[in-house]
C-alpha positions as CSV (number, residue, x, y, z in Angstrom):
1,X,-5.8,-15.0,-21.5
2,X,-3.7,-12.0,-20.7
3,X,-4.8,-8.4,-20.9
4,X,-4.3,-6.4,-24.0
5,X,-0.6,-5.2,-24.4
6,X,-1.4,-1.3,-24.1
7,X,-3.5,-2.1,-20.7
8,X,-1.5,-1.4,-17.7
9,X,-1.5,-4.1,-14.9
10,X,-1.2,-2.4,-11.0
11,X,-0.4,-5.4,-8.5
12,X,-1.6,-4.0,-4.9
13,X,-0.7,-5.9,-1.7
14,X,-3.1,-5.9,1.5
15,X,-5.9,-5.5,-1.5
16,X,-8.6,-6.0,1.5
17,X,-7.7,-3.0,3.7
18,X,-9.8,0.2,3.7
19,X,-6.8,1.9,1.4
20,X,-6.1,-1.2,-0.5
21,X,-10.3,-1.6,-1.7
22,X,-9.7,2.5,-2.2
23,X,-7.1,2.5,-4.6
24,X,-7.6,-0.9,-6.3
25,X,-11.3,0.9,-7.3
26,X,-9.1,4.3,-8.5
27,X,-7.0,2.2,-10.6
28,X,-9.9,0.5,-12.0
29,X,-11.4,3.6,-12.8
30,X,-8.8,4.6,-14.9
31,X,-8.7,1.7,-16.8
32,X,-6.0,-0.6,-15.0
33,X,-6.0,-4.1,-15.0
34,X,-5.6,-5.0,-11.3
35,X,-4.0,-7.4,-9.7
36,X,-5.5,-8.5,-5.8
37,X,-3.4,-9.7,-3.4
38,X,-4.8,-11.2,-0.6
39,X,-3.3,-13.2,2.5
40,X,-6.2,-16.1,3.9
41,X,-9.6,-14.4,2.7
42,X,-10.3,-15.6,-0.7
43,X,-14.2,-15.2,-0.4
44,X,-13.5,-11.3,-0.3
45,X,-11.2,-10.7,-2.2
46,X,-13.2,-12.6,-4.9
47,X,-16.2,-10.5,-3.9
48,X,-14.3,-7.4,-4.3
49,X,-12.7,-8.7,-7.7
50,X,-16.4,-8.5,-9.0
51,X,-17.3,-5.9,-7.3
52,X,-14.7,-4.2,-9.4
53,X,-15.1,-5.7,-12.6
54,X,-19.1,-4.7,-13.1
55,X,-19.3,-1.6,-10.6
56,X,-15.7,-0.1,-11.1
57,X,-15.2,-0.9,-14.7
58,X,-11.8,-2.5,-14.4
59,X,-11.1,-4.0,-18.2
60,X,-10.1,-7.5,-15.9
61,X,-9.3,-8.4,-12.2
62,X,-7.1,-11.2,-11.2
63,X,-6.5,-12.2,-7.0
64,X,-3.5,-13.7,-5.9
65,X,-3.5,-15.7,-2.7
66,X,0.2,-15.0,-0.6
67,X,1.8,-14.4,2.8
68,X,4.2,-11.5,1.5
69,X,5.9,-12.7,4.5
70,X,7.3,-15.3,2.5
71,X,9.5,-15.3,-0.6
72,X,8.4,-18.6,-1.8
73,X,5.0,-16.8,-2.0
74,X,6.1,-14.0,-3.4
75,X,7.9,-15.2,-6.2
76,X,4.5,-17.1,-7.2
77,X,2.4,-14.0,-7.0
78,X,4.9,-12.4,-9.2
79,X,5.3,-16.1,-11.5
80,X,1.6,-15.8,-11.6
81,X,0.8,-12.4,-12.4
82,X,2.5,-12.6,-15.6
83,X,1.2,-15.5,-16.8
84,X,-2.2,-14.4,-16.0
85,X,-1.7,-10.4,-16.9
86,X,1.3,-10.5,-19.4
87,X,3.0,-8.1,-16.8
88,X,2.7,-5.9,-14.1
89,X,3.4,-2.2,-14.6
90,X,2.6,-0.6,-10.7
91,X,3.4,-1.7,-8.0
92,X,2.2,-0.6,-4.7
93,X,3.3,-1.9,-1.3
94,X,0.0,-1.7,0.6
95,X,0.1,-4.8,3.3
96,X,0.7,-4.0,6.7
97,X,-0.1,-5.5,10.4
98,X,-0.4,-4.1,13.7
99,X,0.7,-5.7,16.5
100,X,1.2,-3.1,19.9
101,X,3.0,-4.0,22.8
102,X,5.3,-1.6,25.5
103,X,8.7,-1.7,24.4
104,X,9.8,-3.8,27.8
105,X,7.2,-6.5,27.0
106,X,7.4,-7.3,23.0
107,X,8.3,-10.5,21.6
108,X,10.7,-11.5,19.0
109,X,7.7,-12.7,17.5
110,X,5.5,-9.7,17.9
111,X,8.5,-7.4,16.1
112,X,9.3,-10.5,13.5
113,X,5.9,-10.2,12.4
114,X,5.3,-6.6,11.9
115,X,8.6,-6.1,10.5
116,X,8.1,-9.3,8.2
117,X,4.8,-7.8,6.6
118,X,5.5,-4.2,6.1
119,X,9.7,-4.3,5.2
120,X,10.6,-7.1,4.1
121,X,7.6,-7.9,2.3
122,X,7.9,-4.5,0.8
123,X,11.5,-5.4,0.1
124,X,10.6,-8.8,-1.4
125,X,7.7,-7.5,-3.4
126,X,10.1,-4.9,-5.2
127,X,12.4,-7.3,-5.7
128,X,10.2,-9.2,-7.7
129,X,8.5,-7.0,-9.4
130,X,11.8,-5.0,-10.8
131,X,13.6,-8.2,-11.7
132,X,10.6,-9.1,-14.1
133,X,9.8,-5.3,-15.1
134,X,10.8,-4.6,-19.0
135,X,9.0,-1.7,-19.7
136,X,10.6,2.3,-19.3
137,X,7.9,3.9,-17.0
138,X,7.3,1.5,-14.2
139,X,6.5,2.6,-10.3
140,X,6.8,1.4,-6.9
141,X,4.1,3.5,-4.7
142,X,4.7,1.7,-0.6
143,X,2.5,3.3,2.3
144,X,4.3,5.1,5.0
145,X,3.0,6.1,8.4
146,X,3.6,9.7,10.0
147,X,4.5,7.4,13.2
148,X,7.6,6.6,11.2
149,X,8.7,10.2,11.7
150,X,7.5,10.9,15.1
151,X,6.7,7.5,16.8
152,X,4.4,6.6,18.8
153,X,4.2,4.8,22.1
154,X,3.6,0.7,21.9
155,X,4.5,0.7,18.2
156,X,8.7,0.3,18.5
157,X,8.1,-2.8,15.9
158,X,5.2,-0.2,13.4
159,X,7.0,2.7,13.5
160,X,10.6,0.9,12.8
161,X,9.2,-1.0,10.1
162,X,7.5,2.3,8.9
163,X,10.5,3.9,9.2
164,X,12.6,0.7,6.8
165,X,10.2,1.8,4.0
166,X,11.1,5.1,3.6
167,X,14.8,4.3,3.7
168,X,14.1,1.8,1.1
169,X,12.2,3.8,-0.6
170,X,15.0,6.4,-1.4
171,X,17.3,3.4,-2.1
172,X,15.9,1.6,-4.7
173,X,14.7,5.3,-6.7
174,X,18.1,5.6,-6.7
175,X,19.2,2.0,-7.7
176,X,16.0,1.1,-10.4
177,X,16.0,4.9,-12.1
178,X,15.3,5.5,-14.4
179,X,13.1,2.7,-15.3
180,X,10.9,2.3,-12.2
181,X,10.0,5.4,-10.1
182,X,9.8,4.9,-6.3
183,X,7.7,7.1,-4.2
184,X,5.9,6.6,-0.8
185,X,2.6,7.8,0.1
186,X,2.0,8.6,4.3
187,X,-1.6,8.8,5.6
188,X,-2.1,11.0,8.6
189,X,-5.6,10.3,10.5
190,X,-7.1,8.8,7.5
191,X,-11.2,7.5,8.7
192,X,-10.2,3.4,8.2
193,X,-11.6,0.6,10.5
194,X,-7.8,0.3,12.0
195,X,-8.4,4.1,12.6
196,X,-12.0,4.0,14.2
197,X,-11.1,1.2,16.5
198,X,-7.4,2.7,17.8
199,X,-8.8,6.2,18.9
200,X,-12.7,5.0,19.7
201,X,-13.8,7.2,17.5
202,X,-17.3,5.9,17.5
203,X,-17.7,8.3,20.7
204,X,-18.5,11.2,18.9
205,X,-16.5,13.3,21.4
206,X,-13.1,11.4,20.8
207,X,-14.2,12.2,16.8
208,X,-14.2,15.7,17.1
209,X,-11.9,16.2,19.2
210,X,-9.3,14.0,16.7
211,X,-10.4,15.8,13.8
212,X,-10.4,19.5,15.3
213,X,-6.4,18.8,15.2
214,X,-6.3,18.5,12.2
215,X,-5.5,21.5,10.1
216,X,-8.3,21.0,7.4
217,X,-11.3,20.3,10.1
218,X,-11.8,16.8,9.2
219,X,-9.8,13.1,8.7
220,X,-9.0,11.8,5.1
221,X,-10.6,9.3,3.3
222,X,-9.0,6.4,1.6
223,X,-10.2,7.7,-1.8
224,X,-8.0,10.9,-0.7
225,X,-4.5,8.6,-0.1
226,X,-5.9,6.4,-3.3
227,X,-5.7,9.7,-5.5
228,X,-2.2,10.3,-4.3
229,X,-1.0,6.9,-5.2
230,X,-2.6,6.9,-8.5
231,X,-1.0,10.5,-9.7
232,X,2.4,9.2,-8.5
233,X,1.7,6.2,-10.5
234,X,0.5,7.9,-13.7
235,X,0.9,11.9,-14.8
236,X,3.7,12.4,-11.6
237,X,6.4,11.4,-14.1
238,X,9.3,13.2,-13.1
239,X,9.4,12.2,-9.7
240,X,11.2,9.5,-7.3
241,X,12.8,9.3,-4.1
242,X,9.7,11.4,-2.5
243,X,7.6,10.8,0.8
244,X,4.1,12.6,0.3
245,X,2.3,13.5,3.3
246,X,-1.7,12.9,3.0
247,X,-2.8,14.1,6.3
248,X,-4.5,17.4,6.2
249,X,-1.7,19.3,7.3
250,X,-1.6,17.8,11.0
251,X,2.5,16.7,10.6
252,X,4.2,19.8,9.0
253,X,7.5,19.9,8.4
């Protein structure tokens, strides 16, 4: 049984991450039907879907397993979502991965895995979405990274993939207009499990230094990022091809 025609549908890749969960919750509370993509953890995905239905007040939630590095998985996911939900109005390309290594030691596999997940995955999901979308006000929101703009050590694969997403956003914004708007949301120092582990923020002095360097004097939350994503999907109807930094003023340009 599909949702009501007037209800909009969002599909979020990598939906079990901290930002993915916050984004799904925000869309659910805004009345969207939510399609959750996960790669391998079915039980946590279903548990989160149940929570969104009963606590997040989503009108409907469906889970779709897919490895977005593989075209056949992506095609099947969008086919299944179209049958189950009738349509997809908004795509959030949130899936990502880190495999850090010094540049001179980085393997082809580490390069390919990160780029296939972030850049190729965003390309394929956006293409399958755009091919199926029949409306006049669709939206694709890509997730970026400040390291796409400034780089970092041991992350040539990740930074290159995120920089590619910025270029992809601009290309798609031009080609898919006016029916589909395409933007990037770039988080800064967000309080996620990955950031806490990477920068050893369990140590209070590390966290204090981390926050002091941010003009707004705090780390961002996944909900801060989700609010910008939701804005671009709903209210930002005259915005496309742009990159929005949600970083507390850390990276100004």
